[in-house]
Backbone as CSV, one residue per row, in Angstrom:
resi,resn,N_x,N_y,N_z,CA_x,CA_y,CA_z,C_x,C_y,C_z
1,MET,75.182,-24.985,-113.699,75.336,-26.246,-113.019,76.159,-27.228,-113.854
2,ARG,76.113,-27.125,-115.133,76.857,-28.032,-115.988,78.355,-27.736,-115.950
3,THR,78.742,-26.514,-115.682,80.154,-26.145,-115.701,80.969,-26.895,-114.648
4,PRO,80.555,-26.985,-113.380,81.352,-27.744,-112.407,81.460,-29.224,-112.773
5,ILE,80.387,-29.795,-113.293,80.432,-31.205,-113.692,81.378,-31.385,-114.869
6,LEU,81.313,-30.459,-115.813,82.203,-30.526,-116.969,83.661,-30.391,-116.540
7,ARG,83.941,-29.472,-115.638,85.311,-29.307,-115.137,85.804,-30.580,-114.454
8,LEU,84.931,-31.172,-113.660,85.290,-32.409,-112.971,85.589,-33.519,-113.972
9,LEU,84.771,-33.641,-115.011,85.000,-34.653,-116.033,86.288,-34.406,-116.800
10,VAL,86.583,-33.150,-117.075,87.831,-32.817,-117.770,89.026,-33.158,-116.888
11,LEU,88.980,-32.809,-115.614,90.070,-33.142,-114.700,90.247,-34.649,-114.568
12,LEU,89.146,-35.368,-114.478,89.212,-36.822,-114.395,89.805,-37.409,-115.671
13,GLY,89.375,-36.917,-116.803,89.906,-37.398,-118.080,91.391,-37.128,-118.232
14,ILE,91.820,-35.944,-117.842,93.244,-35.611,-117.932,94.055,-36.488,-116.994
15,SER,93.552,-36.710,-115.791,94.303,-37.549,-114.851,94.393,-38.986,-115.355
16,LEU,93.352,-39.477,-116.002,93.415,-40.825,-116.567,94.339,-40.876,-117.782
17,LEU,94.355,-39.810,-118.568,95.248,-39.769,-119.724,96.708,-39.729,-119.301
18,MET,96.963,-39.084,-118.181,98.342,-39.046,-117.698,98.802,-40.448,-117.348
19,GLY,97.849,-41.301,-117.022,98.137,-42.711,-116.825,99.160,-43.016,-115.756
20,GLY,99.162,-42.285,-114.698,100.124,-42.549,-113.644,101.533,-42.177,-114.081
21,CYS,101.730,-40.904,-114.357,103.029,-40.453,-114.843,104.171,-40.865,-113.923
22,GLY,103.949,-40.838,-112.619,104.985,-41.266,-111.679,105.341,-42.725,-111.883
23,THR,104.334,-43.557,-112.038,104.564,-44.980,-112.258,105.231,-45.209,-113.606
24,THR,104.782,-44.513,-114.621,105.393,-44.640,-115.947,106.862,-44.268,-115.897
25,THR,107.179,-43.198,-115.220,108.562,-42.743,-115.147,109.443,-43.717,-114.393
26,THR,108.963,-44.264,-113.304,109.820,-45.103,-112.468,109.850,-46.568,-112.858
27,VAL,108.777,-47.071,-113.464,108.715,-48.497,-113.785,109.088,-48.763,-115.242
28,LEU,108.585,-47.960,-116.150,108.783,-48.238,-117.573,110.027,-47.589,-118.168
29,ARG,110.551,-46.581,-117.525,111.752,-45.917,-118.027,112.955,-46.368,-117.220
30,GLY,114.131,-46.047,-117.718,115.355,-46.399,-117.015,115.547,-45.578,-115.757
31,ASP,116.365,-46.103,-114.866,116.646,-45.389,-113.612,117.283,-44.030,-113.881
32,ASP,118.113,-43.946,-114.915,118.786,-42.688,-115.221,117.778,-41.588,-115.580
33,VAL,116.686,-41.945,-116.236,115.648,-40.964,-116.577,114.972,-40.460,-115.309
34,THR,114.671,-41.374,-114.396,114.043,-40.990,-113.129,114.957,-40.072,-112.338
35,VAL,116.235,-40.433,-112.256,117.196,-39.622,-111.503,117.320,-38.234,-112.106
36,LEU,117.491,-38.149,-113.423,117.628,-36.842,-114.068,116.369,-35.994,-113.900
37,ASP,115.212,-36.621,-114.003,113.963,-35.881,-113.877,113.791,-35.319,-112.468
38,LEU,114.077,-36.124,-111.463,113.933,-35.640,-110.086,114.998,-34.609,-109.739
39,LYS,116.193,-34.751,-110.293,117.225,-33.729,-110.059,116.840,-32.415,-110.729
40,ARG,116.242,-32.504,-111.902,115.799,-31.297,-112.609,114.727,-30.570,-111.806
41,LYS,113.924,-31.314,-111.067,112.866,-30.717,-110.247,113.379,-30.298,-108.863
42,ASN,114.680,-30.471,-108.621,115.314,-30.052,-107.363,114.659,-30.669,-106.132
43,THR,114.340,-31.941,-106.212,113.708,-32.613,-105.087,114.701,-32.794,-103.941
44,TYR,114.182,-32.935,-102.747,115.020,-33.176,-101.577,115.170,-34.663,-101.275
45,CYS,114.548,-35.516,-102.073,114.629,-36.962,-101.853,116.015,-37.490,-102.202
46,ASN,116.458,-38.502,-101.471,117.747,-39.129,-101.741,117.613,-40.434,-102.501
47,SER,116.471,-41.096,-102.366,116.240,-42.347,-103.075,114.745,-42.574,-103.247
48,VAL,114.419,-43.453,-104.189,113.031,-43.821,-104.451,112.956,-45.342,-104.408
49,PRO,112.209,-45.899,-103.448,112.049,-47.353,-103.435,111.225,-47.779,-104.639
50,ARG,111.475,-48.961,-105.131,110.762,-49.428,-106.330,109.320,-49.825,-106.028
51,VAL,109.046,-50.266,-104.806,107.681,-50.620,-104.418,106.904,-49.320,-104.204
52,TYR,105.808,-49.174,-104.921,105.014,-47.938,-104.953,105.866,-46.739,-105.356
53,SER,106.726,-46.956,-106.323,107.650,-45.912,-106.772,106.941,-44.743,-107.446
54,GLY,105.813,-44.980,-108.089,105.086,-43.876,-108.719,104.554,-42.889,-107.704
55,VAL,104.011,-43.394,-106.616,103.511,-42.525,-105.546,104.678,-41.795,-104.883
56,VAL,105.764,-42.524,-104.618,106.933,-41.897,-103.999,107.517,-40.836,-104.922
57,TYR,107.567,-41.112,-106.210,108.041,-40.132,-107.187,107.202,-38.850,-107.098
58,ASP,105.880,-39.004,-107.090,105.003,-37.831,-106.994,105.229,-37.067,-105.696
59,LEU,105.395,-37.791,-104.590,105.641,-37.122,-103.311,106.999,-36.433,-103.297
60,CYS,107.982,-37.015,-103.972,109.292,-36.368,-104.078,109.192,-35.064,-104.869
61,VAL,108.390,-35.071,-105.925,108.200,-33.842,-106.704,107.535,-32.779,-105.835
62,LEU,106.574,-33.197,-105.023,105.937,-32.239,-104.114,106.885,-31.773,-103.020
63,HIS,107.833,-32.645,-102.631,108.784,-32.326,-101.564,110.029,-31.676,-102.174
64,GLY,109.828,-30.537,-102.754,110.910,-29.783,-103.358,110.683,-28.310,-103.109
65,PRO,111.532,-27.485,-103.689,111.340,-26.047,-103.528,109.992,-25.609,-104.098
66,PRO,109.477,-24.497,-103.621,108.211,-24.002,-104.167,108.304,-23.860,-105.686
67,ASN,107.211,-24.172,-106.346,107.074,-24.097,-107.799,107.844,-25.171,-108.552
68,SER,108.487,-26.129,-107.874,109.177,-27.191,-108.599,108.186,-28.194,-109.169
69,ALA,106.986,-28.239,-108.618,105.967,-29.184,-109.082,104.985,-28.535,-110.037
70,SER,105.281,-27.339,-110.503,104.291,-26.610,-111.298,104.548,-26.699,-112.795
71,ASP,105.142,-27.794,-113.280,105.303,-27.959,-114.720,103.957,-27.915,-115.417
72,LEU,102.972,-28.500,-114.794,101.618,-28.507,-115.325,100.676,-28.350,-114.147
73,SER,99.807,-27.374,-114.228,98.826,-27.226,-113.160,97.466,-26.958,-113.776
74,LEU,96.451,-27.416,-113.086,95.077,-27.234,-113.528,94.362,-26.386,-112.490
75,ASN,94.060,-25.178,-112.849,93.431,-24.229,-111.930,94.240,-24.088,-110.646
76,GLY,95.552,-24.061,-110.759,96.421,-23.885,-109.608,96.744,-25.152,-108.849
77,ILE,96.196,-26.292,-109.263,96.471,-27.566,-108.595,97.600,-28.263,-109.344
78,PRO,98.724,-28.523,-108.689,99.816,-29.223,-109.387,99.369,-30.598,-109.866
79,TRP,99.851,-31.011,-111.017,99.454,-32.288,-111.611,99.740,-33.464,-110.704
80,VAL,100.767,-33.373,-109.868,101.123,-34.533,-109.051,100.039,-34.881,-108.036
81,ILE,99.292,-33.904,-107.588,98.209,-34.190,-106.649,97.143,-35.042,-107.337
82,LEU,96.895,-34.770,-108.605,95.940,-35.571,-109.368,96.530,-36.922,-109.756
83,ASP,97.853,-36.995,-109.850,98.515,-38.210,-110.302,98.691,-39.238,-109.187
84,VAL,98.716,-38.821,-107.943,98.966,-39.743,-106.835,97.955,-40.899,-106.808
85,PRO,96.645,-40.658,-106.883,95.722,-41.802,-106.840,95.862,-42.727,-108.051
86,VAL,96.098,-42.155,-109.221,96.265,-42.979,-110.421,97.533,-43.814,-110.302
87,SER,98.605,-43.189,-109.829,99.852,-43.922,-109.635,99.690,-45.015,-108.585
88,ALA,98.915,-44.752,-107.541,98.700,-45.767,-106.500,98.029,-47.008,-107.079
89,VAL,97.052,-46.811,-107.934,96.368,-47.943,-108.563,97.327,-48.704,-109.470
90,LEU,98.059,-47.969,-110.315,98.997,-48.634,-111.224,100.139,-49.305,-110.465
91,ASP,100.614,-48.664,-109.398,101.666,-49.281,-108.581,101.189,-50.589,-107.966
92,THR,99.935,-50.641,-107.574,99.378,-51.874,-107.018,99.339,-52.972,-108.077
93,LEU,99.002,-52.610,-109.298,98.942,-53.601,-110.378,100.307,-54.185,-110.721
94,VAL,101.363,-53.373,-110.600,102.711,-53.852,-110.949,103.504,-54.273,-109.711
95,LEU,102.815,-54.455,-108.600,103.476,-54.788,-107.336,104.359,-56.036,-107.411
96,PRO,103.945,-57.133,-108.015,104.842,-58.296,-108.073,106.169,-57.977,-108.776
97,TYR,106.096,-57.226,-109.855,107.310,-56.849,-110.586,108.202,-55.927,-109.753
98,THR,107.605,-54.921,-109.104,108.416,-53.975,-108.347,109.009,-54.602,-107.084
99,ILE,108.311,-55.565,-106.496,108.899,-56.276,-105.349,110.136,-57.041,-105.806
100,TYR,110.034,-57.709,-106.953,111.188,-58.418,-107.501,112.340,-57.458,-107.784
101,ARG,112.038,-56.326,-108.452,113.100,-55.354,-108.778,113.715,-54.742,-107.523
102,GLN,112.923,-54.521,-106.484,113.448,-53.975,-105.236,114.426,-54.952,-104.618
103,SER,114.071,-56.245,-104.610,114.977,-57.236,-104.013,116.217,-57.463,-104.883
104,ALA,116.075,-57.354,-106.192,117.206,-57.589,-107.089,118.114,-56.373,-107.235
105,ASP,117.526,-55.174,-107.376,118.302,-53.981,-107.699,118.347,-52.928,-106.592
106,GLY,117.486,-53.039,-105.609,117.440,-52.028,-104.559,116.702,-50.776,-105.024
107,SER,116.774,-49.756,-104.220,116.095,-48.487,-104.520,116.817,-47.717,-105.603
108,ILE,116.124,-46.750,-106.185,116.721,-45.846,-107.158,117.397,-44.736,-106.377
109,GLU,118.726,-44.696,-106.409,119.486,-43.702,-105.649,119.648,-42.423,-106.469
110,LEU,119.329,-41.287,-105.848,119.402,-40.000,-106.540,120.708,-39.264,-106.285
111,ARG,121.346,-39.529,-105.176,122.552,-38.772,-104.838,123.767,-39.667,-104.803
C-alpha cells in the first residue's frame, strides 16, 4: 500500500521541481531558445502566444510526431502531461507581464 503513495509523492515532487518547464522556457528565456527547442521537437505549431505560453508550449510539444515528447517520461507518461498543470499555475502568476509582452511584442513565431 505504501508503494502507490510513494510513487504519487515522487511524481508530485518531480513535477514541482520541474517548476513549469514550459513557462520557464517561454517567459524566462529568449524567444530564440523557445523557437529552437520547439523546432528540435518537430512540433506542428506555427506560433506561441505569450499569454499562457507555458501551457501552449507543452501542448505544442504534445502536438508533434510520435515520440517527440518523450525526452523524459515517468512510467510511460510524457513529462509535458505532468507539466501542464504546473505551467498553468505559473502562467496565471505571470499573467500581467505576459499580457504586456503580448501587446508589445506579439506571439512567438516559429516559422
